[in-house]
Backbone bond lengths (Angstrom), bond angles and torsions (degrees), N, CA, C in turn:
res aa  C-N    CA-C-N  psi(-1)  N-CA   C-N-CA  omega(-1)  CA-C   N-CA-C  phi
1 M - - - 1.453 - - 1.517 108.83 -
2 E 1.332 116.49 134.37 1.457 120.48 -179.52 1.527 108.60 -101.34
3 I 1.312 116.10 138.03 1.455 121.56 -179.31 1.508 108.35 -93.91
4 E 1.324 116.14 133.82 1.459 120.95 178.45 1.500 109.54 -69.30
5 K 1.314 116.95 123.48 1.454 122.39 -174.54 1.541 113.67 -82.14
6 T 1.310 117.99 -29.04 1.457 120.60 179.95 1.514 107.45 -124.12
7 P 1.339 118.05 90.68 1.460 120.41 178.59 1.503 111.17 -66.02
8 R 1.328 115.14 150.77 1.451 119.78 179.32 1.502 112.97 -65.36
9 E 1.313 114.40 -31.27 1.469 119.96 -176.23 1.531 108.17 -129.92
10 R 1.318 117.67 125.13 1.418 121.60 179.21 1.546 108.34 -91.56
11 V 1.326 115.32 151.04 1.442 120.30 -171.20 1.533 111.45 -116.05
12 I 1.292 116.11 136.07 1.448 124.29 169.11 1.498 107.75 -109.27
13 L 1.332 116.97 124.93 1.484 120.37 172.74 1.529 105.14 -96.30
14 A 1.360 113.48 111.79 1.459 120.82 178.14 1.512 108.78 -96.88
15 I 1.322 115.89 118.74 1.456 120.42 175.73 1.511 104.96 -100.92
16 E 1.333 113.83 95.16 1.467 121.19 -168.81 1.523 109.95 -151.34
17 D 1.345 115.59 126.62 1.476 119.14 -178.11 1.519 113.95 -88.75
18 D 1.361 117.78 -11.55 1.447 121.35 -179.63 1.533 109.22 -96.70
19 L 1.307 117.94 106.51 1.467 120.96 -175.98 1.534 112.36 -64.05
20 E 1.322 117.97 -25.57 1.471 119.31 175.79 1.535 110.99 -66.66
21 D 1.313 115.69 -37.36 1.461 119.45 179.39 1.530 109.63 -69.62
22 V 1.299 117.09 -35.99 1.501 120.00 176.12 1.544 108.45 -64.04
23 E 1.318 117.57 -40.93 1.449 119.76 -178.97 1.551 111.03 -66.61
24 I 1.335 116.46 -38.72 1.471 119.77 176.17 1.522 110.55 -60.52
25 L 1.338 115.98 -40.88 1.452 120.59 177.99 1.539 109.99 -62.28
26 R 1.318 116.97 -44.10 1.465 121.02 179.75 1.519 111.12 -63.50
27 L 1.346 117.08 -42.87 1.459 120.54 179.77 1.557 110.75 -64.58
28 A 1.321 115.96 -39.62 1.467 118.56 177.60 1.520 112.28 -64.97
29 L 1.337 116.74 -34.38 1.475 120.94 178.05 1.528 111.88 -74.54
30 A 1.317 117.81 -22.89 1.466 120.17 -178.17 1.503 112.07 -61.69
31 G 1.335 116.95 -27.37 1.464 120.91 179.31 1.503 112.69 -87.56
32 H 1.306 119.51 0.87 1.442 124.75 -178.24 1.524 109.67 -86.72
33 S 1.319 117.52 139.49 1.462 121.06 -175.94 1.509 113.05 -67.74
34 A 1.315 119.39 -35.15 1.463 120.62 -179.18 1.548 109.25 -78.95
35 Q 1.289 114.12 157.18 1.469 119.88 179.92 1.511 109.01 -86.06
36 W 1.336 117.33 114.59 1.458 124.19 179.42 1.527 107.81 -122.02
37 K 1.331 114.59 138.78 1.446 121.08 175.89 1.510 107.00 -117.53
38 V 1.306 116.95 132.16 1.468 121.23 176.21 1.526 108.72 -101.86
39 I 1.325 113.69 122.45 1.445 120.11 172.14 1.498 106.26 -113.13
40 S 1.353 116.70 124.86 1.447 119.11 -175.34 1.528 111.68 -116.81
41 V 1.331 113.15 145.89 1.454 122.00 171.85 1.569 104.70 -127.35
42 Q 1.308 114.76 147.54 1.469 117.67 -176.48 1.518 112.92 -92.43
43 F 1.324 117.55 -12.15 1.464 119.78 -176.96 1.536 108.83 -128.36
44 A 1.330 114.97 143.31 1.472 120.61 177.96 1.530 110.30 -61.98
45 K 1.317 117.96 -36.19 1.490 119.65 179.47 1.521 110.44 -62.67
46 D 1.331 119.18 -31.85 1.465 120.53 176.65 1.544 110.28 -72.46
47 A 1.306 116.66 -32.46 1.485 118.54 175.42 1.515 110.61 -64.90
48 I 1.334 117.26 -36.36 1.477 119.95 179.15 1.514 109.09 -66.20
49 L 1.342 116.30 -39.98 1.463 119.79 177.73 1.550 110.80 -65.40
50 Y 1.314 115.01 -39.78 1.491 121.65 178.62 1.540 109.54 -60.88
51 L 1.330 115.51 -50.74 1.469 120.65 -177.71 1.543 112.03 -68.41
52 G 1.308 115.84 -26.00 1.488 120.43 178.11 1.514 112.13 -89.67
53 R 1.356 116.06 -1.11 1.503 119.88 -178.23 1.517 111.81 56.64
54 I 1.319 116.44 47.04 1.474 122.13 -175.12 1.549 108.90 -109.06
55 G 1.324 114.68 141.29 1.465 121.05 178.55 1.497 112.04 62.10
56 E 1.337 117.16 -134.76 1.450 121.16 -176.26 1.552 111.62 -61.76
57 F 1.333 116.49 -22.38 1.481 120.39 -178.73 1.533 112.24 -78.78
58 A 1.303 117.62 1.01 1.494 119.16 178.07 1.515 110.07 -73.35
59 D 1.350 119.17 -16.27 1.452 123.02 179.28 1.530 109.95 -77.13
60 E 1.338 116.40 100.22 1.464 121.91 -173.87 1.527 112.37 -69.87
61 K 1.287 118.83 -25.25 1.480 120.83 176.45 1.495 110.89 -70.48
62 R 1.313 115.67 -41.98 1.470 120.82 -178.79 1.523 110.22 -79.25
63 Y 1.336 117.37 -32.56 1.477 121.98 -176.82 1.553 109.13 -128.78
64 P 1.333 116.49 74.55 1.462 120.27 -178.95 1.536 111.42 -67.96
65 W 1.334 112.55 160.73 1.466 118.42 -177.10 1.514 108.93 -68.99
66 P 1.355 118.32 132.55 1.468 120.09 -176.70 1.510 112.69 -77.68
67 A 1.315 116.35 151.06 1.474 122.95 172.62 1.498 109.85 -84.03
68 V 1.320 117.48 -25.61 1.464 123.28 -179.24 1.521 108.22 -153.73
69 I 1.347 115.55 150.50 1.453 122.36 176.14 1.535 106.06 -114.22
70 V 1.337 114.74 127.05 1.458 121.15 174.66 1.538 106.32 -106.06
71 L 1.311 114.49 121.89 1.461 121.08 -169.98 1.523 112.26 -121.06
72 D 1.331 116.68 127.58 1.456 120.96 171.55 1.528 108.03 -85.94
73 L 1.289 117.94 150.09 1.473 120.42 -179.90 1.525 111.90 -84.88
74 A 1.357 116.46 -38.62 1.462 121.60 -175.37 1.552 109.68 -91.62
75 L 1.297 115.45 84.53 1.439 122.95 178.38 1.512 111.46 -112.13
76 P 1.318 118.83 148.06 1.479 120.38 172.91 1.529 110.45 -69.29
77 G 1.306 115.69 144.91 1.458 119.53 -179.01 1.524 110.25 77.34
78 M 1.323 116.24 -119.40 1.458 121.33 179.34 1.537 109.28 -73.39
79 S 1.342 116.98 122.77 1.463 120.74 -177.21 1.549 111.15 -73.89
80 G 1.305 114.55 169.15 1.486 120.49 173.55 1.497 112.20 -59.22
81 M 1.326 115.96 -42.33 1.501 119.81 178.62 1.517 110.68 -63.47
82 D 1.339 116.11 -40.08 1.493 119.46 176.33 1.535 111.55 -62.80
83 F 1.335 116.25 -38.22 1.466 120.23 176.66 1.535 110.01 -64.02
84 L 1.331 117.59 -43.31 1.453 120.89 177.75 1.530 110.90 -60.36
85 T 1.302 116.44 -40.92 1.463 120.55 177.68 1.510 110.48 -60.90
86 W 1.340 116.58 -44.74 1.469 120.43 176.40 1.552 110.37 -60.48
87 A 1.312 115.07 -45.70 1.488 120.76 -173.34 1.539 110.31 -64.14
88 R 1.314 117.64 -29.23 1.467 120.54 -178.95 1.520 110.95 -57.90
89 G 1.317 117.13 -33.84 1.467 122.01 -177.45 1.520 113.41 -85.23
90 E 1.325 117.58 -2.36 1.453 121.78 -177.77 1.542 110.68 -99.63
91 K 1.306 113.93 153.27 1.472 118.92 177.14 1.520 110.67 -106.96
92 N 1.322 116.62 152.92 1.480 123.99 173.32 1.505 115.31 61.18
93 L 1.303 117.78 30.85 1.483 119.94 173.36 1.504 108.59 -82.94
94 P 1.330 116.72 150.36 1.483 118.77 174.76 1.539 109.05 -67.45
95 P 1.338 116.22 166.50 1.457 118.84 177.42 1.525 110.90 -58.85
96 I 1.338 115.80 145.06 1.452 121.71 179.11 1.522 107.70 -112.65
97 V 1.326 115.03 128.73 1.460 121.79 -179.43 1.532 106.73 -122.69
98 I 1.345 115.16 134.20 1.435 121.20 178.03 1.525 109.59 -86.10
99 L 1.311 116.41 136.28 1.455 124.90 172.30 1.493 107.20 -132.12
100 S 1.331 115.55 101.66 1.458 122.00 -169.09 1.548 111.29 -137.79
101 Y 1.314 115.85 157.75 1.477 119.05 171.13 1.514 111.81 -81.66
102 S 1.330 117.19 -10.84 1.454 121.47 -176.17 1.552 109.77 -72.46
103 R 1.305 115.39 125.57 1.467 120.67 174.62 1.537 111.31 -101.01
104 L 1.324 117.91 8.32 1.466 121.82 -176.47 1.534 109.76 -69.22
105 E 1.324 114.03 124.97 1.471 119.46 179.69 1.521 110.42 -61.71
106 E 1.297 118.46 -32.84 1.473 122.44 177.65 1.516 110.68 -59.12
107 N 1.339 117.14 -44.16 1.458 120.40 178.89 1.514 110.07 -62.15
108 R 1.314 118.09 -42.64 1.472 122.47 179.88 1.512 110.38 -60.76
109 L 1.348 116.98 -46.28 1.460 121.51 -177.79 1.534 111.61 -66.46
110 V 1.350 116.62 -42.49 1.473 119.04 -179.62 1.538 109.44 -66.45
111 A 1.344 117.15 -42.47 1.451 120.66 178.98 1.529 110.44 -60.67
112 Q 1.306 117.50 -40.78 1.461 120.44 178.58 1.509 111.10 -65.87
113 R 1.352 117.01 -42.82 1.482 119.92 178.33 1.515 111.27 -62.26
114 L 1.335 116.75 -30.82 1.474 120.83 -178.72 1.544 111.58 -85.71
115 G 1.339 117.03 -0.23 1.445 118.60 172.71 1.510 117.67 111.19
116 A 1.333 117.81 1.15 1.476 119.51 177.76 1.535 108.68 -62.86
117 K 1.322 117.40 137.13 1.454 123.65 -179.03 1.511 112.87 -87.67
118 G 1.306 116.13 -12.88 1.458 120.84 179.60 1.524 110.60 -162.89
119 Y 1.313 116.65 159.15 1.457 120.72 178.49 1.526 106.72 -141.59
120 F 1.323 115.74 118.14 1.471 121.01 -178.70 1.543 108.34 -124.43
121 V 1.342 114.15 140.30 1.431 119.86 176.16 1.506 109.66 -90.73
122 K 1.313 116.26 127.96 1.489 122.54 -176.98 1.530 109.91 -60.59
123 S 1.321 112.29 148.81 1.477 119.62 175.97 1.531 107.20 -137.81
124 P 1.321 116.16 136.47 1.494 117.44 174.74 1.546 112.13 -75.51
125 D 1.348 116.04 -9.37 1.466 120.30 178.75 1.527 110.38 -78.99
126 L 1.311 117.77 121.31 1.453 123.69 -175.72 1.549 112.01 -60.58
127 K 1.345 116.74 -40.83 1.479 119.57 -179.80 1.519 110.89 -64.06
128 E 1.351 117.31 -42.96 1.463 120.51 178.34 1.526 110.31 -65.24
129 T 1.326 115.96 -39.46 1.463 119.91 178.50 1.504 111.05 -64.36
130 A 1.338 116.39 -40.80 1.484 120.64 179.46 1.494 110.10 -62.17
131 A 1.318 119.19 -41.87 1.475 122.42 177.68 1.544 110.37 -65.16
132 M 1.300 115.48 -39.53 1.470 120.83 177.98 1.522 109.84 -64.38
133 V 1.319 117.50 -41.67 1.458 122.23 -179.65 1.515 110.09 -62.81
134 E 1.346 118.49 -39.78 1.466 121.72 176.57 1.502 110.34 -56.47
135 A 1.321 116.33 -47.75 1.467 121.10 179.52 1.549 110.48 -65.38
136 L 1.291 116.23 -41.86 1.471 121.09 178.41 1.524 111.12 -60.16
137 L 1.319 116.66 -47.47 1.478 120.52 -179.19 1.532 112.37 -64.00
138 S 1.318 116.94 -32.26 1.452 119.45 178.15 1.519 111.36 -63.47
139 L 1.325 117.37 -26.25 1.460 120.94 177.34 1.517 113.20 -72.62
140 S 1.319 115.87 -20.86 1.481 119.61 -178.07 1.529 111.45 -92.83
141 M 1.319 118.07 -7.64 1.455 122.29 -176.75 1.529 110.09 -94.36
142 P 1.341 117.81 132.93 1.455 117.73 174.98 1.508 111.06 -67.68
143 P 1.344 118.42 153.55 1.443 118.16 179.59 1.519 109.72 -65.97
144 V 1.322 116.05 147.96 1.468 122.29 -179.99 1.520 107.92 -90.05
145 I 1.317 117.55 118.18 1.470 123.51 177.88 1.500 108.09 -114.38
146 P 1.322 117.20 122.25 1.476 119.75 179.47 1.533 110.54 -55.74
147 P 1.352 116.47 147.10 1.481 120.44 178.59 1.527 109.40 -56.25
148 G 1.348 114.89 139.77 1.456 119.48 176.57 1.508 115.14 89.00
149 Q 1.364 115.20 -11.02 1.434 119.20 179.73 1.532 110.51 -104.14
150 I 1.293 117.61 141.99 1.460 120.38 178.29 1.544 109.34 -111.54
151 H 1.307 115.88 125.97 1.442 122.17 179.22 1.522 107.29 -66.18
152 E 1.328 117.51 149.60 1.474 122.36 -176.65 1.525 113.28 -52.99
153 S 1.341 115.32 -36.07 1.487 118.78 -176.75 1.524 112.63 -83.80
154 Q 1.340 117.04 -2.83 1.462 121.11 179.91 1.508 109.37 -103.23
155 S 1.282 115.43 152.49 1.465 118.88 171.85 1.508 108.74 -128.60
156 P 1.333 118.03 150.58 1.467 119.80 -179.88 1.541 110.40 -66.60
157 E 1.322 114.40 147.52 1.460 119.83 178.85 1.481 111.96 -95.34
């Protein structure tokens, strides 16, 4: 079986308990030229089931593999930091980006140490959120290397 390398629609897994924040994320993405689908779960434990393809999340058509994970820190039950701690021990997860109302530098530093690729402070302003989403999406895109050139961190096979 061959895996499609460029899906028509890219997926963001939003681990967010506030449905209004999920809707703001969706609205900000609506103005983006690429096709992005937001799938949200309200609990970190559900995200672990999703990423493990367990239970209802085993349906890959309904729950496709995400290109990026957007994680809130203040979640009921398992916190965002606890999720990051879990994710550190996993292989092949998409980049994880924090989207939180917390402006605490300590949270930013701990999240970075735990492997978060970015940290953004939420804004109720749609224009600010759209700019933030642009930066967030750039973290999920592989670098573009012109044909015939080898990036310094790559070696020929």
